[in-house]
KOLBAVO-780519 format. One record per residue (C-alpha): x negated, y, z negated; residue in one letter. Coordinates in Angstrom, 3 decimals. Each point is the difference from the previous one (the first is absolute). Example, Ala and Ser with C-alpha at 12.3 -4.5 7.8 and 13.67 -1.06 7.14 Angstrom:
<rs>
{east = -12.300 north = -4.500 up = -7.800 code = A}
{east = -1.370 north = 3.440 up = 0.660 code = S}
</rs>
This chain:
<rs>
{east = -116.303 north = 100.198 up = -114.874 code = M}
{east = 1.011 north = 1.207 up = 3.496 code = N}
{east = 2.303 north = -1.556 up = 2.558 code = M}
{east = -2.564 north = -2.492 up = 1.159 code = I}
{east = -0.650 north = -1.134 up = -3.478 code = D}
{east = 3.740 north = -0.301 up = -0.555 code = Y}
{east = 0.374 north = -2.243 up = 3.020 code = I}
{east = -2.708 north = -2.323 up = -1.386 code = K}
{east = 1.467 north = 0.036 up = -3.426 code = W}
{east = 3.648 north = -0.414 up = 0.856 code = R}
{east = -0.270 north = -1.903 up = 3.285 code = G}
{east = 0.594 north = -3.500 up = -1.377 code = D}
{east = 3.568 north = 0.883 up = -1.081 code = L}
{east = 2.735 north = -0.011 up = 2.776 code = T}
{east = 2.685 north = 2.614 up = 0.035 code = M}
{east = 2.489 north = -2.712 up = -1.268 code = S}
{east = -2.080 north = -0.508 up = -3.136 code = K}
{east = -0.720 north = 3.674 up = -0.605 code = D}
{east = 2.344 north = 2.478 up = 1.566 code = K}
{east = -0.926 north = 2.946 up = 2.142 code = F}
{east = -1.578 north = 2.882 up = -1.905 code = N}
{east = -1.122 north = 3.597 up = 0.420 code = I}
{east = -3.539 north = -0.964 up = 0.894 code = V}
{east = 1.279 north = -2.330 up = 2.621 code = D}
{east = 1.823 north = 3.045 up = 1.423 code = N}
{east = -3.326 north = 1.791 up = 0.517 code = L}
{east = -1.529 north = -3.056 up = 1.801 code = L}
{east = 3.053 north = -0.241 up = 2.292 code = F}
{east = -0.108 north = 3.771 up = 0.677 code = S}
{east = -3.628 north = -0.550 up = 1.053 code = Y}
{east = 0.665 north = -2.857 up = 2.424 code = I}
{east = 1.598 north = 2.429 up = 2.506 code = S}
{east = -3.389 north = 1.771 up = 0.505 code = Y}
{east = -1.312 north = -3.060 up = 1.774 code = T}
{east = 0.447 north = 0.007 up = 3.751 code = N}
{east = 2.153 north = -3.036 up = 0.737 code = L}
{east = 0.512 north = 0.563 up = 3.726 code = D}
{east = 0.010 north = -3.212 up = 1.813 code = G}
{east = 0.431 north = -1.934 up = -3.425 code = I}
{east = 3.532 north = 0.944 up = -1.181 code = V}
{east = 2.594 north = 1.325 up = 2.350 code = D}
{east = 3.386 north = 1.797 up = -0.492 code = N}
{east = 2.208 north = -2.819 up = 1.060 code = S}
{east = 0.562 north = -1.427 up = -3.471 code = G}
{east = -2.317 north = -2.922 up = 0.480 code = K}
{east = -1.734 north = -0.688 up = -3.315 code = E}
{east = -3.803 north = -0.418 up = -0.415 code = V}
{east = -1.473 north = -0.865 up = -3.381 code = T}
{east = -2.603 north = 2.306 up = -1.595 code = I}
{east = -2.514 north = -2.911 up = 0.354 code = K}
{east = 0.771 north = -0.359 up = 3.722 code = Q}
{east = -0.290 north = 3.817 up = 0.459 code = A}
{east = -3.401 north = 0.206 up = -1.828 code = A}
{east = -1.395 north = -2.975 up = 1.824 code = D}
{east = 1.030 north = 1.420 up = 3.390 code = C}
{east = -1.396 north = 3.471 up = -0.880 code = F}
{east = -3.355 north = -1.364 up = -1.042 code = F}
{east = -0.369 north = -2.074 up = 3.200 code = E}
{east = -1.036 north = 3.271 up = 1.641 code = S}
{east = -1.306 north = 1.985 up = -2.999 code = H}
{east = -2.527 north = -0.516 up = -2.755 code = T}
{east = -0.218 north = 1.278 up = -3.583 code = I}
{east = -3.447 north = 1.418 up = 0.798 code = E}
{east = 1.450 north = 1.949 up = 2.931 code = E}
{east = 2.699 north = 1.463 up = -2.233 code = L}
{east = -2.389 north = 0.888 up = -2.853 code = E}
{east = -2.159 north = 2.002 up = 2.445 code = K}
{east = 2.956 north = 1.760 up = 1.410 code = S}
{east = 0.519 north = 3.710 up = -0.710 code = K}
{east = 3.679 north = -0.548 up = -0.134 code = S}
{east = 1.938 north = 1.112 up = -3.085 code = L}
{east = 2.255 north = -3.181 up = 0.216 code = I}
{east = -2.810 north = -2.510 up = 0.747 code = A}
{east = 0.797 north = -1.819 up = -3.153 code = N}
{east = 3.563 north = -0.809 up = 0.894 code = A}
{east = -0.774 north = -3.247 up = 2.062 code = P}
{east = -2.479 north = -1.062 up = -2.719 code = I}
{east = 2.787 north = 0.248 up = -2.632 code = V}
{east = 2.235 north = -1.954 up = 2.437 code = L}
{east = -2.706 north = -2.670 up = 0.207 code = K}
{east = -0.221 north = -0.308 up = -3.700 code = Y}
{east = 3.727 north = -0.243 up = -0.256 code = M}
{east = 0.044 north = -2.773 up = 2.532 code = A}
{east = -2.273 north = -2.151 up = -2.163 code = E}
{east = 2.478 north = -0.112 up = -2.876 code = T}
{east = 3.055 north = -2.059 up = -0.883 code = E}
{east = 1.834 north = 3.133 up = -0.915 code = R}
{east = -0.238 north = 1.773 up = 3.265 code = F}
{east = -1.043 north = -2.318 up = 2.824 code = K}
{east = 3.509 north = -1.262 up = 0.797 code = N}
{east = 1.718 north = 3.420 up = -0.142 code = C}
{east = 1.329 north = 0.606 up = 3.536 code = R}
{east = -0.561 north = 3.008 up = 2.196 code = L}
{east = 2.516 north = 1.157 up = 2.627 code = K}
{east = 1.441 north = 3.089 up = 1.872 code = Y}
{east = -3.394 north = 1.466 up = 0.413 code = Y}
{east = -0.050 north = 3.450 up = 1.836 code = E}
{east = -2.987 north = 2.070 up = 0.743 code = H}
{east = 0.458 north = 3.179 up = 2.075 code = N}
{east = -2.441 north = 2.873 up = 0.663 code = I}
{east = 1.101 north = 2.682 up = 2.367 code = D}
{east = -2.079 north = 3.154 up = 0.578 code = E}
{east = 2.760 north = 1.696 up = 1.961 code = E}
{east = 2.481 north = -0.130 up = -2.852 code = T}
{east = -2.743 north = 0.091 up = -2.700 code = T}
{east = 1.173 north = -3.256 up = -1.441 code = Q}
{east = -1.821 north = -2.608 up = -2.030 code = Q}
{east = 2.372 north = -2.643 up = -1.322 code = F}
{east = -0.455 north = -3.565 up = -1.243 code = S}
{east = 2.133 north = -2.347 up = -2.139 code = A}
{east = 0.398 north = -3.628 up = -0.830 code = V}
{east = 2.275 north = -2.377 up = -1.948 code = H}
{east = -1.533 north = -2.246 up = -2.661 code = I}
{east = 2.269 north = -2.847 up = -1.081 code = V}
{east = -0.800 north = -1.672 up = -3.288 code = M}
{east = 0.575 north = -3.499 up = -1.355 code = D}
{east = 3.531 north = 0.776 up = -1.198 code = D}
{east = 0.904 north = 1.585 up = 3.335 code = D}
{east = -0.094 north = 3.490 up = -1.465 code = I}
{east = -1.608 north = 2.502 up = 2.457 code = T}
{east = -2.389 north = 2.881 up = -0.556 code = Y}
{east = 0.094 north = 2.467 up = 2.961 code = I}
{east = -3.439 north = 1.651 up = 0.175 code = S}
{east = -0.487 north = 3.431 up = 1.778 code = F}
{east = -3.555 north = 0.755 up = 1.043 code = C}
{east = -1.757 north = 3.159 up = -1.260 code = G}
{east = -2.154 north = 2.256 up = 2.046 code = T}
{east = -2.692 north = -1.767 up = 2.041 code = D}
{east = -3.166 north = 1.330 up = 1.465 code = D}
{east = 1.561 north = 1.627 up = 3.042 code = T}
{east = 0.120 north = 3.793 up = 0.315 code = L}
{east = 3.573 north = -0.428 up = 1.111 code = V}
{east = 0.900 north = -1.528 up = -3.295 code = G}
{east = -1.576 north = 2.855 up = -1.960 code = W}
{east = 1.659 north = 2.606 up = 2.236 code = Q}
{east = 3.389 north = -1.633 up = -0.723 code = E}
{east = -0.710 north = 0.153 up = -3.741 code = D}
{east = -0.556 north = 3.740 up = 0.282 code = F}
{east = 3.176 north = 0.397 up = 2.039 code = Q}
{east = 1.943 north = -1.435 up = -2.779 code = M}
{east = -0.406 north = 3.343 up = -1.867 code = S}
{east = 2.397 north = 1.710 up = 2.452 code = Y}
{east = 2.113 north = -2.613 up = 1.928 code = Q}
{east = 1.386 north = -3.445 up = 0.111 code = E}
{east = -2.710 north = -2.007 up = 1.897 code = V}
{east = 0.298 north = -2.876 up = 2.346 code = S}
{east = -1.212 north = -2.597 up = -2.469 code = A}
{east = 2.738 north = 0.941 up = -2.445 code = Q}
{east = 2.649 north = -0.407 up = 2.668 code = R}
{east = -1.587 north = -3.326 up = 1.043 code = Q}
{east = 0.052 north = -1.166 up = -3.638 code = A}
{east = 3.820 north = 0.649 up = -0.213 code = I}
{east = 0.544 north = -1.820 up = 3.288 code = R}
{east = -2.243 north = -2.922 up = -1.157 code = Y}
{east = 1.929 north = -0.481 up = -3.190 code = L}
{east = 3.420 north = 0.155 up = 1.730 code = N}
{east = -1.082 north = -2.521 up = 2.730 code = E}
{east = -2.106 north = -2.524 up = -1.902 code = T}
{east = 1.546 north = -0.058 up = -3.576 code = A}
{east = 3.697 north = -0.503 up = 0.797 code = K}
{east = -0.027 north = -3.734 up = -0.377 code = D}
{east = -2.748 north = -0.750 up = -2.624 code = I}
{east = 1.874 north = 0.450 up = -3.234 code = G}
{east = -1.644 north = 1.676 up = -2.960 code = K}
{east = -3.438 north = 1.515 up = 0.601 code = F}
{east = -2.781 north = 2.262 up = -1.338 code = Y}
{east = -1.346 north = 2.924 up = 2.089 code = V}
{east = -3.344 north = 1.738 up = -0.507 code = G}
{east = -3.216 north = 1.402 up = 1.369 code = G}
{east = -3.263 north = 1.825 up = -0.839 code = H}
{east = -0.683 north = 3.604 up = 0.787 code = S}
{east = 2.200 north = 1.038 up = 2.992 code = K}
{east = 1.456 north = -3.410 up = -0.250 code = G}
{east = 1.449 north = 0.861 up = -3.371 code = G}
{east = 1.694 north = 3.015 up = 1.495 code = N}
{east = 1.446 north = -2.042 up = 2.834 code = L}
{east = 1.224 north = -2.591 up = -2.497 code = A}
{east = 2.102 north = 2.332 up = -2.060 code = Y}
{east = 0.926 north = 2.330 up = 2.944 code = Y}
{east = 1.457 north = -2.918 up = 1.967 code = S}
{east = 1.594 north = -1.458 up = -3.094 code = A}
{east = 1.816 north = 3.151 up = -0.824 code = S}
{east = 1.283 north = 0.485 up = 3.552 code = K}
{east = 0.689 north = -3.494 up = 1.332 code = C}
{east = 3.461 north = -1.525 up = 0.470 code = N}
{east = 1.897 north = -0.323 up = -3.305 code = K}
{east = 0.444 north = -3.915 up = 0.305 code = E}
{east = -3.717 north = -0.349 up = 0.389 code = I}
{east = -0.762 north = 2.550 up = -2.752 code = Q}
{east = 2.108 north = -2.056 up = -2.399 code = D}
{east = -2.328 north = -3.055 up = 0.448 code = N}
{east = -3.184 north = 1.820 up = -1.168 code = I}
{east = -1.316 north = -1.348 up = -3.267 code = I}
{east = -2.761 north = 2.574 up = -0.471 code = M}
{east = -1.846 north = 2.654 up = 1.977 code = I}
{east = -3.781 north = 0.170 up = -0.778 code = Y}
{east = -1.669 north = 3.235 up = 0.991 code = D}
{east = -3.718 north = -0.489 up = -0.521 code = N}
{east = -1.534 north = 3.580 up = -0.100 code = D}
{east = 2.028 north = 1.214 up = 3.034 code = G}
{east = 0.879 north = 3.652 up = 0.665 code = P}
{east = 3.559 north = 1.179 up = -0.700 code = G}
{east = 2.534 north = 1.503 up = 2.287 code = I}
{east = -0.221 north = 3.698 up = 0.872 code = S}
{east = 2.717 north = 2.286 up = -1.437 code = D}
{east = 1.353 north = 0.627 up = 3.560 code = E}
{east = 0.664 north = -3.824 up = 0.493 code = L}
{east = 0.933 north = -0.969 up = -3.596 code = F}
{east = 3.634 north = -1.104 up = -0.564 code = D}
{east = 0.844 north = -0.173 up = -3.694 code = Q}
{east = 3.086 north = -2.227 up = 0.619 code = K}
{east = -1.911 north = -2.484 up = 2.024 code = Q}
{east = -2.812 north = -0.045 up = -2.510 code = Y}
{east = 2.415 north = -0.675 up = -2.889 code = E}
{east = 1.327 north = -3.095 up = 1.779 code = N}
{east = -3.281 north = -1.752 up = -0.494 code = T}
{east = -1.636 north = 1.734 up = -2.940 code = I}
{east = 0.674 north = -2.703 up = -2.460 code = D}
{east = -1.999 north = -2.438 up = 2.158 code = R}
{east = -2.841 north = 2.306 up = 0.969 code = Y}
{east = -3.347 north = -0.155 up = -1.780 code = V}
{east = -3.048 north = 2.080 up = 0.807 code = K}
{east = -3.443 north = -1.339 up = -0.795 code = I}
{east = -2.914 north = 2.556 up = 0.007 code = I}
{east = -3.582 north = 0.001 up = -1.335 code = P}
{east = -1.060 north = 2.500 up = -2.634 code = E}
{east = -1.558 north = 2.262 up = 2.557 code = F}
{east = 2.864 north = 0.164 up = 2.550 code = S}
{east = 0.110 north = 2.407 up = 2.835 code = V}
{east = 2.136 north = -1.533 up = 2.705 code = F}
{east = 2.502 north = -1.413 up = -2.417 code = G}
{east = 0.747 north = 3.326 up = -1.685 code = L}
{east = 0.835 north = 1.890 up = 3.217 code = I}
{east = 3.772 north = 0.803 up = 0.088 code = F}
{east = 0.283 north = -1.941 up = -3.292 code = E}
{east = 3.638 north = -0.790 up = -1.215 code = R}
{east = 1.227 north = -1.258 up = -3.395 code = P}
{east = -0.240 north = -3.716 up = -0.036 code = C}
{east = -1.379 north = -2.975 up = -2.011 code = K}
{east = -3.757 north = 0.395 up = 0.269 code = K}
{east = -2.784 north = -2.392 up = -0.893 code = I}
{east = -3.560 north = 1.506 up = -0.366 code = I}
{east = -2.881 north = -2.454 up = 0.402 code = V}
{east = -3.690 north = 0.141 up = -0.732 code = E}
{east = -2.520 north = -0.211 up = 2.843 code = S}
{east = -3.788 north = -0.818 up = 0.303 code = D}
{east = -0.534 north = 2.797 up = 2.406 code = Q}
{east = -0.439 north = 3.808 up = -0.355 code = L}
{east = 2.314 north = 2.780 up = 1.122 code = L}
{east = 1.808 north = -0.556 up = 3.367 code = I}
{east = -1.554 north = -3.407 up = 0.486 code = L}
{east = 2.453 north = -1.245 up = -2.648 code = Q}
{east = 2.519 north = -0.049 up = 2.842 code = H}
{east = -1.634 north = -3.123 up = 1.363 code = I}
{east = 2.241 north = -2.906 up = -1.099 code = A}
{east = -2.701 north = -2.500 up = -0.807 code = H}
{east = -1.432 north = 2.448 up = -2.610 code = S}
{east = 2.932 north = -0.311 up = -2.319 code = W}
{east = -0.710 north = -1.849 up = -3.224 code = K}
{east = 2.046 north = -3.116 up = -0.834 code = I}
{east = 0.401 north = -2.056 up = -3.112 code = Q}
{east = 1.965 north = -3.226 up = 0.082 code = G}
{east = 2.935 north = 0.525 up = 2.356 code = N}
{east = 0.232 north = 3.698 up = -0.500 code = D}
{east = -1.982 north = 3.199 up = 0.498 code = F}
{east = -1.955 north = 1.562 up = -2.839 code = I}
{east = 2.213 north = 2.948 up = -0.699 code = R}
{east = -1.175 north = 3.572 up = -0.670 code = A}
{east = 2.017 north = 2.447 up = -2.122 code = E}
{east = -0.049 north = 2.791 up = 2.550 code = K}
{east = -1.638 north = 1.392 up = 3.167 code = V}
{east = -3.129 north = 2.060 up = -0.493 code = T}
{east = 0.092 north = 3.771 up = -0.447 code = D}
{east = -2.018 north = 0.276 up = 3.273 code = E}
{east = 2.780 north = -1.881 up = 1.819 code = S}
{east = 2.611 north = 2.383 up = -1.375 code = L}
{east = -2.168 north = 3.020 up = 1.040 code = M}
{east = -0.182 north = -1.299 up = 3.572 code = I}
{east = 3.787 north = -0.668 up = -0.013 code = Q}
{east = 0.653 north = 3.580 up = -1.102 code = S}
{east = -2.385 north = 1.434 up = 2.551 code = A}
{east = 1.456 north = -2.011 up = 2.854 code = L}
{east = 3.537 north = 0.888 up = -0.979 code = N}
{east = -0.898 north = 3.718 up = -0.002 code = N}
{east = -1.577 north = -0.438 up = 3.354 code = F}
{east = 3.076 north = -1.595 up = 1.463 code = L}
{east = 2.217 north = 2.741 up = -1.441 code = K}
{east = -2.213 north = 2.623 up = 1.529 code = D}
{east = 0.012 north = -1.478 up = 3.449 code = V}
{east = 3.344 north = -0.433 up = 1.818 code = N}
{east = 1.018 north = -2.885 up = 2.290 code = L}
{east = -1.031 north = 1.720 up = 3.243 code = K}
{east = -3.373 north = 1.011 up = -1.411 code = Q}
{east = -0.657 north = -3.585 up = -1.162 code = R}
{east = 1.013 north = -1.473 up = 3.326 code = E}
{east = -2.202 north = 2.424 up = 1.959 code = K}
{east = -3.013 north = -0.438 up = -2.172 code = F}
{east = 0.170 north = -3.863 up = -0.065 code = I}
{east = 0.556 north = -0.211 up = 3.799 code = N}
{east = -2.792 north = 2.446 up = 0.790 code = D}
{east = -2.396 north = -1.708 up = -2.353 code = F}
{east = 0.646 north = -3.591 up = 1.364 code = F}
{east = 0.033 north = 1.211 up = 3.564 code = N}
{east = -3.570 north = 1.201 up = -0.464 code = I}
{east = -0.958 north = -3.339 up = -1.418 code = L}
{east = 1.650 north = -1.932 up = 2.817 code = H}
{east = -1.769 north = 2.279 up = 2.474 code = D}
{east = -3.269 north = -0.967 up = -1.602 code = A}
{east = 0.830 north = -3.702 up = 0.612 code = D}
{east = 0.526 north = -0.596 up = -3.678 code = V}
{east = 2.480 north = -2.955 up = -0.042 code = E}
{east = -1.201 north = -2.019 up = -3.082 code = M}
{east = -1.111 north = 1.239 up = -3.358 code = L}
{east = -3.368 north = -1.660 up = 0.470 code = Y}
{east = -0.516 north = 2.214 up = 3.049 code = D}
{east = -0.981 north = 2.655 up = -2.518 code = F}
{east = -2.776 north = -2.153 up = -1.270 code = V}
{east = -1.512 north = -0.681 up = 3.411 code = T}
{east = 0.492 north = 3.533 up = 1.357 code = M}
{east = -3.148 north = 2.051 up = 0.692 code = D}
{east = -0.525 north = 3.467 up = -1.496 code = I}
{east = 0.572 north = 1.760 up = 3.330 code = A}
{east = 3.565 north = -1.357 up = 0.182 code = K}
{east = 0.647 north = 1.068 up = -3.599 code = Y}
{east = -1.090 north = 3.463 up = 0.935 code = V}
{east = 2.328 north = 0.076 up = 3.070 code = K}
{east = 2.874 north = -1.026 up = -2.243 code = I}
{east = -0.775 north = 2.799 up = -2.485 code = I}
{east = -0.277 north = 2.525 up = 2.733 code = K}
{east = 3.446 north = -0.868 up = 1.290 code = K}
{east = 1.480 north = 0.165 up = -3.545 code = L}
{east = -1.437 north = 3.499 up = -0.264 code = F}
{east = 1.553 north = 0.944 up = 3.370 code = A}
{east = 3.494 north = -0.709 up = -1.260 code = L}
{east = 2.384 north = 2.802 up = -0.301 code = D}
{east = 0.054 north = 2.051 up = -3.271 code = D}
{east = 3.267 north = -1.438 up = -1.308 code = E}
{east = -1.338 north = -3.612 up = 0.257 code = T}
{east = -3.349 north = 1.031 up = -1.423 code = K}
{east = 1.817 north = 1.512 up = -3.001 code = K}
{east = 1.740 north = -3.357 up = -0.652 code = V}
{east = -3.286 north = -1.759 up = 0.250 code = G}
{east = -1.728 north = 2.449 up = -2.290 code = S}
{east = 2.791 north = -0.506 up = -2.558 code = R}
{east = -0.471 north = -3.773 up = 0.102 code = L}
{east = -3.770 north = 0.422 up = -0.178 code = L}
{east = 0.448 north = 2.068 up = -3.102 code = Q}
{east = 2.089 north = -2.814 up = -1.650 code = V}
{east = -2.889 north = -2.456 up = 0.792 code = I}
{east = -2.664 north = 2.445 up = -1.221 code = T}
{east = 1.727 north = 0.452 up = -3.324 code = D}
{east = 0.208 north = -3.740 up = -0.503 code = V}
{east = -3.688 north = -0.506 up = 0.878 code = V}
{east = -1.032 north = 2.741 up = -2.310 code = E}
{east = 1.823 north = -1.593 up = -2.934 code = Q}
{east = -1.348 north = -3.547 up = 0.835 code = E}
{east = -3.551 north = 0.909 up = 1.024 code = R}
{east = -1.713 north = -2.223 up = -2.599 code = D}
{east = 1.935 north = -3.035 up = 1.074 code = K}
{east = -0.561 north = 0.592 up = 3.597 code = I}
{east = -3.740 north = 0.601 up = -0.549 code = F}
{east = -0.478 north = -3.227 up = -1.873 code = S}
{east = 1.700 north = -2.138 up = 2.630 code = S}
{east = -1.140 north = 1.829 up = 3.182 code = A}
{east = -3.468 north = 1.461 up = -0.650 code = S}
{east = -1.913 north = -2.881 up = 1.377 code = D}
{east = 1.894 north = 0.064 up = 3.238 code = Y}
{east = -0.565 north = 3.762 up = 0.463 code = F}
{east = -3.671 north = -0.337 up = -0.796 code = K}
{east = -0.295 north = -2.465 up = 2.872 code = E}
{east = 1.859 north = 2.159 up = 2.438 code = K}
{east = -1.484 north = 3.390 up = -1.087 code = K}
{east = -1.799 north = 0.643 up = 3.291 code = D}
{east = 3.147 north = -0.763 up = 2.044 code = D}
{east = 2.241 north = 2.066 up = -2.218 code = V}
{east = -2.366 north = 3.021 up = -0.019 code = S}
{east = -0.200 north = -0.174 up = 3.850 code = T}
{east = 3.816 north = -0.170 up = 0.108 code = F}
{east = 0.345 north = 3.107 up = -2.118 code = F}
{east = -2.571 north = 1.908 up = 1.968 code = K}
{east = 1.567 north = -0.882 up = 3.470 code = E}
{east = 3.362 north = 0.815 up = -1.210 code = T}
{east = -1.093 north = 3.330 up = -1.346 code = S}
{east = -1.896 north = 0.815 up = 3.258 code = D}
{east = 2.616 north = -1.075 up = 2.481 code = D}
{east = 3.275 north = 1.186 up = -1.253 code = V}
{east = 1.961 north = 2.982 up = 1.359 code = S}
{east = -0.689 north = 3.700 up = -0.724 code = E}
{east = 2.618 north = -0.008 up = -2.712 code = F}
{east = -1.699 north = -2.926 up = -1.727 code = I}
{east = -3.498 north = 1.470 up = 0.486 code = K}
{east = 1.116 north = 3.055 up = -1.862 code = T}
{east = 0.929 north = -2.028 up = -2.979 code = T}
{east = -2.317 north = -3.026 up = 0.448 code = S}
{east = -2.789 north = 1.274 up = -2.414 code = T}
{east = 2.317 north = -0.325 up = -3.038 code = N}
{east = 1.344 north = -3.336 up = 1.326 code = V}
{east = -3.418 north = -1.319 up = 0.747 code = Y}
{east = -1.481 north = 1.152 up = -3.356 code = D}
{east = 2.876 north = -1.474 up = -1.921 code = S}
{east = -0.194 north = -3.395 up = 1.843 code = M}
{east = -3.759 north = -0.036 up = -0.496 code = K}
{east = 0.233 north = 0.619 up = -3.660 code = K}
{east = 2.582 north = -2.723 up = -0.515 code = T}
{east = -2.238 north = -2.351 up = 2.083 code = F}
{east = -3.000 north = 0.806 up = -2.098 code = D}
{east = 2.001 north = -0.690 up = -3.153 code = D}
{east = 1.058 north = -3.419 up = 1.306 code = I}
{east = -3.595 north = -0.985 up = 0.998 code = T}
{east = -1.330 north = 1.087 up = -3.313 code = E}
{east = 2.901 north = -0.836 up = -2.439 code = P}
{east = -2.165 north = -0.522 up = -3.119 code = D}
{east = -1.678 north = 3.430 up = 0.352 code = K}
{east = 3.200 north = 1.754 up = 0.579 code = N}
{east = 2.418 north = -1.913 up = -2.187 code = K}
{east = -0.349 north = 2.081 up = -3.135 code = D}
{east = 0.225 north = 3.204 up = 1.970 code = Q}
{east = 3.066 north = -1.159 up = 1.764 code = T}
{east = 1.721 north = -1.105 up = -3.143 code = S}
{east = -0.762 north = 3.362 up = -1.544 code = S}
{east = 1.427 north = 1.950 up = 3.016 code = L}
{east = 3.212 north = -2.179 up = -0.143 code = I}
{east = 0.347 north = 0.557 up = -3.783 code = N}
{east = -0.558 north = 3.730 up = 0.413 code = D}
{east = 2.718 north = 0.104 up = 2.688 code = K}
{east = 2.389 north = -1.957 up = -2.268 code = K}
{east = -0.693 north = 2.389 up = -2.976 code = E}
{east = 0.750 north = 2.994 up = 2.299 code = K}
{east = 3.226 north = -1.554 up = 1.254 code = E}
{east = 1.041 north = -0.733 up = -3.526 code = T}
</rs>
C-alpha cells in the first residue's frame, strides 16, 4: 500500500475520529510540492484542500500531469485524492509562499495546513524541477542558503499566533523543517509538537550548532527509506525510522514509493549496505574537498548549465546531442583545481556504479538499448571535439565508456563476467 492506497483506505475517518499520524505527515509534506499560486495566498485567509484542488484542476488535467516529465507531477494528483475524502477535504490551507529567485539562487515554498482540531502542520517544500532549486541544494554543502534563512523567517512570522503545531517536509523540505525549528524564536520553538524530516539532508559541520540541535532533538524524527542517499548526508544522532519502498536504489527517495500498512509505514530493520557505502564515500569526498573548492566547483558547474539554457531538469531530456557536447567541452575547459574536484566526485559515482552494476542493468538496459545510436554518437563527438588535453587521454576514456555501454546493452551476456570481476576485486581487497 502506498500513499494513494492509504488515502482511499483511511479517507472516511476524520481527524477528530482518528488522530493525525506519521503517514498523514508524509501526505502533508507532499502538499507543498503543488504550485498553489493564485489559489492560496500569504494573508492568512483559509482555503480548504477541496477548494484548492478544485481550483487547481480547473486549469489542469490528470492526463496532462501524468504525461509531464516533472519529478513532482504526482503532487497535485495526491492533493486531488485527498480532496475527495472526509479526512482531508476540510483541512485548511493558508500562509502560502512560493519564491524562486535566480539571482539569489533561492527556491522556497511553504504552507500551513490546519486540521479539524485546529492543530497546524507547517509544510516546507522540497526541491522542485528548477535548476535553481538543485543548485541551492548543492550550496547547502558549504553555506547557509537563502531557503534556510527564509524558512526561519517564515516560522517566526507565521507561527507566532497559531498555538501548538507540527513542522515537516520531504527532501530539502525536511532540512528546512528542522533547520528553522532549531533556529527560530524560543517562544515559537516551544510550541512545536514534532519535527518530521522525510529523507532530507542534514546540516553541514560548518553550520551545525549542537546546542540549538539539542533544544529540539526530543521532538525530531527522521524518516528514510532502506536505500537512502540524501537522508544520510551530514547525518546526526536522532530518532530514525527506516521504511520499505517499492522502488530500487535512489528512486526510493520518491515519497509515494514508501510502503504503508494501516496507519504506519512498513518498517525495515536497517538501511542497506549499499546506502552505507555511498554515505561513507560522500563523507570522504566532503572531507577531501574544502569549502572554497566546493563553492567554486558548484558555481562553475551550474554556470555552464545556465549558459546552455538549462533551467529545468526536463531540459536535459529534450536537449540535442550537440548541446550535450558543448557542455562537456566547457567542463573539460575548467581549471585544473576544479577538474580535480569533479574527478574526485566522478570516482565516487563510478565506485557506486561498479558495485551496483547488476541492479542498474536490470532496470535501465531497455532504455539504453533504445538510445544506443544517440549515446554512441554522443561518445564519439565528445571524444572528437574536446581540447588537446582531453584528446591525449580520450582513448582510454572512450574505450572505458564504450565497454560500459556494451555491458549495459547486453546485460545477460556480460552478467556472469561482471559478477566474476567484482568478486575477484573483493577477494583481492580482502
